[in-house]
C-alpha positions in Angstrom: 24.3 25.2 -4.9 26.1 25.4 -8.1 27.8 28.6 -7.1 29.0 27.1 -3.6 32.8 26.0 -4.2 32.4 23.5 -1.7 31.6 19.7 -2.9 30.1 18.5 0.4 27.3 20.2 1.8 24.9 20.6 4.7 21.2 21.1 3.5 19.4 22.8 6.4 15.9 22.3 5.4 13.0 20.4 7.3 10.7 20.1 4.2 12.6 17.2 2.6 9.9 15.1 4.1 6.8 17.1 3.3 6.0 17.5 -0.6 6.9 14.5 -2.7 6.7 16.2 -6.2 8.6 19.1 -5.1 11.7 16.9 -3.5 11.7 14.8 -6.8 12.0 18.0 -8.7 14.7 19.4 -6.3 16.7 16.1 -6.3 16.6 15.9 -10.2 17.8 19.4 -10.6 20.7 19.1 -8.1 22.0 15.5 -9.4 24.1 16.9 -12.2 25.9 19.1 -9.8 27.7 16.0 -8.3 27.9 17.4 -4.9 27.4 15.1 -1.8 25.2 16.3 1.1 23.8 15.8 4.5 20.3 16.6 5.6 17.5 16.1 8.2 14.9 13.4 7.2 13.9 12.7 3.5 10.5 11.6 2.3 10.1 7.6 3.2 9.1 7.0 -0.3 11.0 4.4 -2.6 11.3 6.7 -5.6 12.3 10.0 -3.6 14.9 8.1 -1.7 16.3 6.9 -5.0 16.4 10.3 -6.6 18.1 11.4 -3.4 20.6 8.9 -3.5 21.5 9.8 -6.9 21.3 13.4 -6.1 24.1 13.0 -3.7 22.5 12.3 -0.4 25.6 11.3 1.9 23.9 10.7 5.5 20.7 12.2 7.1 19.5 13.0 10.6 16.8 10.6 11.7 15.0 11.2 15.2 14.9 7.8 16.9 12.1 8.5 19.5 10.9 4.8 20.1 11.5 1.1 19.4 9.0 0.6 16.7 9.5 -1.6 13.5 8.8 1.7 11.7 12.0 3.2 12.9 13.9 -0.1 12.3 12.5 -0.3 8.8 13.0 3.5 8.2 16.9 3.2 8.9 16.9 0.1 6.7 15.4 1.7 3.7 18.1 4.5 3.9 20.9 1.9 4.0 19.1 0.1 1.0 20.0 3.4 -0.9 23.6 4.0 0.1 22.3 6.7 2.5 23.8 6.9 6.0 22.0 7.6 9.3 23.0 9.7 12.3 20.1 8.9 15.0 19.3 11.7 17.0 17.9 10.7 20.5 16.1 13.0 23.2 16.2 11.5 26.9 14.1 12.9 29.4 10.6 13.5 27.9 7.8 13.4 30.3 6.5 10.1 28.5 9.7 8.3 29.2 10.6 6.0 32.2 14.0 4.9 33.4 13.1 1.3 31.6 11.9 3.0 28.4 15.3 4.8 28.2 17.3 1.9 28.6 15.2 0.1 26.0 15.9 3.0 23.8 19.6 2.7 24.1 19.6 -1.1 23.7 17.4 -0.7 20.3 20.0 1.6 18.7 22.5 -1.5 18.8 19.8 -3.4 16.7 19.3 -1.0 13.9 22.7 -0.4 12.5 23.1 3.3 12.8 26.1 4.8 11.6 26.2 7.4 14.4 24.0 8.4 17.2 23.9 12.0 19.0 22.3 12.1 22.5 20.7 15.2 24.1 18.7 15.5 27.2 15.5 17.6 27.1 16.6 21.0 27.6 14.2 23.9 28.6 15.5 26.9 26.7 14.0 30.0 27.7 11.0 31.6 25.6 10.0 28.1 24.8 6.9 26.3 25.7 8.8 23.7 27.5 10.5 26.2 29.7 7.2 27.9 30.4 5.6 24.9 31.2 8.2 23.5 33.6 8.8 26.5 35.4 4.9 26.8 36.2 5.2 23.5 37.5 8.3 24.4 39.8 10.4 21.8 38.3 13.4 24.0 36.9 16.2 24.2 39.5 19.2 25.5 37.6 19.2 28.8 35.9 22.8 28.8 35.1 22.6 29.5 31.4 26.0 27.7 30.9 24.4 24.3 31.9 21.7 24.8 29.1 24.0 22.9 26.7 21.5 19.8 26.0 24.0 17.6 27.8 23.3 18.4 31.6 19.8 18.2 33.4 18.8 21.4 34.6 14.8 20.2 35.6 13.3 17.5 37.6 12.3 14.6 35.2 8.7 13.1 35.7 9.8 9.6 36.2 13.3 9.7 38.0 15.8 12.0 39.7 17.8 14.3 37.7 20.8 12.6 38.9 19.5 9.2 37.2 18.7 11.0 33.9 22.0 12.3 34.0 23.8 9.0 34.5 21.5 7.4 31.7 22.6 10.4 29.2 26.2 9.4 30.1 25.3 5.7 29.6 23.9 6.1 26.4 27.3 7.7 24.7 29.4 5.3 26.4 27.2 2.1 25.4 26.7 3.2 21.5 30.2 4.1 21.3 31.8 1.2 23.3 33.2 -1.0 20.7 33.9 1.9 18.0 34.5 5.7 18.8 32.5 8.3 17.4 35.5 9.5 15.4 36.1 6.1 14.2 32.4 5.8 12.7 32.7 9.4 11.1 35.9 8.1 9.6 33.8 5.3 8.0 31.3 7.9 6.6 34.1 10.0 5.3 35.7 7.2 3.5 32.4 6.0 1.9 31.5 9.5 0.6 35.3 9.9 -0.7 35.2 6.4 -2.4 32.0 7.6 -4.3 33.5 10.8 -5.3 36.6 9.2 -6.7 34.6 6.8 -8.7 32.5 9.8 -10.2 35.8 12.1 -10.5 34.8 14.6 -8.4 36.9 14.0 -5.3 38.8 17.0 -3.8 41.7 16.4 -1.4 41.2 18.9 1.7 42.6 22.3 1.3 45.5 22.4 3.9 45.4 26.2 4.0 42.3 26.1 5.8 43.7 24.1 8.7 44.2 27.1 10.7 41.0 28.9 9.7 37.6 28.9 11.7 34.7 30.8 10.2 37.0 33.0 8.1 39.2 33.6 11.3 42.9 32.7 12.0 43.4 30.1 14.9 46.0 28.2 16.7 45.6 24.6 16.6 47.7 22.5 19.0 47.9 19.5 17.0 50.4 16.8 18.2 52.3 14.6 15.6 53.1 11.0 16.2 56.7 12.0 17.1 55.9 14.8 19.4 
């Protein structure tokens, strides 16, 4: 991490909630680097969360799979340590009825998520989900362009495919009704920029990279206010 020039990172590691002693050592070691980072779920432990925050935890991805008090308290504990939360919500599981999904969507407004990302259950090839649904004769769409986690390609257990698609679209519209996804993300960027300014680690965006994507030149049709 010290050799990475960028001061904002995404730690793609699902082991940040599996070994408390290792996590404490890791966060203690990276704290002096003064980098800000995003990750998947962090251990639900006050000492670990405190060390993570001091080590630069910016926000985390947290699965919201039910409407329990545990999920509500989990989100609150992240916020207590200044860590933002993006909820990841999977719709269309066999144990979800239409009412379950509606309650889950309503629940998101009660737990003060910073962001939410919705997906529909997608039976990707070479997975158990695909094999099970194929064996049950529930997959009706084999156009791989539709396997994007936003289109229903199988027969849900408790509703029609059309109804699940409607609920998926409603989830996005409902959560971002008062404030767009871009506005919510902007607030998170402001929060991390302010922390960096306080620590003296803030670096303005390198405008030379505006026309780069994965190391390649791209043309962006950016409209200005006067255009």
